[in-house]
C-alpha positions, 0 to 999 in steps of 0.5 A: 149927948144933948137931949135933942141928939138923944131924941134924934138917935132914938128916932133913928133906931126906931126907923131902923127897926121898922124898916128892917122888919118891913123889908124882911117881911116883904122879901120873905112873904111876898118875894118869897126869898128865903135868903131873907132868913139869913139877912134879917133873922137871928140864928137864935130866932124864937117863933111863937106862932101856933102855925109854925114849928122849928123856928127858921126851918119852919118859916122856910118850909112855910114859904117854900110850900106855899107858891102863891103866898104874898102879903099886903101891908096896911099898917106898920107900928113901931114901939121900942124893940117891937114892930107890928104889921097889920095886913092880909096874907093871900095863898097861905090858906084857902081864903085870905087871912087877915091879922097881925104879925108882931116882931121883936128886934135886937142887935140889928136882927129879928129875934122873936115873932108872934101872930094872930090871923083870922079868915077874911070876912065880908064887911060888917053891918056898918060896912067896915072891913077888917082892914079899912080906915086910917093907916098912918100912926101920925106924929102929934100924939102922946103915945104913952098917954094913949097907952095908959088910956087903952090899958085902963080901959082894957082892964076895966071893960074886958078883963073885969068884964064891966062892959058899960065902961065902953061908954066912958072910954070911947067916943060913944056911938061914933065908935068905929068897929071893924070886927065882922060880927059887930056894928059901930057904936058902944051900944052894939059892942057892949050888947054883943059882949053881954049876950055872949057872956049870958050864953056861956060863950063870953070873951074872957080876958086874963092878961095883956102880954104886951102893947105897941103904942105908936102915934094914934094907935095902941095894939094890945096882945093878950090871952084868955078863953072863949067857952073854955078854949084858950084864945089869943087876942090881937086888938088895935085901938085908935085914940082920938081926942083922949077917947078910943075911937076905932077898933080892929081885931084878930081873935084866934083859938090857940093850943095850950103851950104843952100841945104847941108845935114848938116849946117856946110858948104861944105868948 
C-alpha cells in the first residue's frame, strides 16, 4: 500500500468512527430510539458512567425513564478509536447537564463509554458559557505536537501544582476560560487554584487516563481529589500558535470503584 493510500484509509476509518458515534448518540439520546443499542453497541459494551448500571440494560432503562431527554452536540473530536462529544443534555435531570461523553469504537461497534456531566451554570464573569466558542477542530494542526504541549503543561501545572506554569504554556491574559467560577486570563486561574489549595480545597490531580487530540483541540480525562473526595476531570484545551488559548471543563465527584453501580471501574 502506498503512503497516500494508507493515509486515505486511516482518514476513512476515522470518519467512520466519528460518524458511527455521532449517529448512535443522536438516535439514542435525542430520538430516544433504544434500537440504536443493537445497531451500534457491542453486546459486550462496557459502561463506566457512575450514573448507569448494567451496561446496555442500564442505558436502555435511562432512556425509557426520561421521556423529555435530548442532547445538543457542540463539538465532536476523534482520535484513533476514541470519539468525544461535548454538549448538553436536557431532560436528564432537573436542570440541563453540560459535559463530555467519551466512546471507544472497535470492530464497527461502540464498546466502551465514559462521561463527565455538570449542571449548566450562568456565564462566568468574562461572559463565557460552558459551551460557547470555537467548535471545529480544523485540519491544519499538528495534533501530536498539541497533545505533547498539553500533557507537559498538565503535568507541571496541575499534577505537580506549579500554577505559575500557566503563564509559560498559555497565551497569558488572552487565555479564554469557560469554567463558570473563573474569569479569563492566567492570573485569574492561577490565583483561583492557589486560593483553593490554601483553603484545603485544592484540585489535586493524580493521573491522566486518556487524551483525545483532534486538530486544535486536546481533551484530557483524568482523576484526582478535591478536599479528599475522588473526582473525575474532563478538560478540553484549545491550542493556538503553540500556546494553550482556551479551556472548557466538567469536574465531577465520583465514587470509589468498590462503591460504583457496576464493576467496570469509573476510569
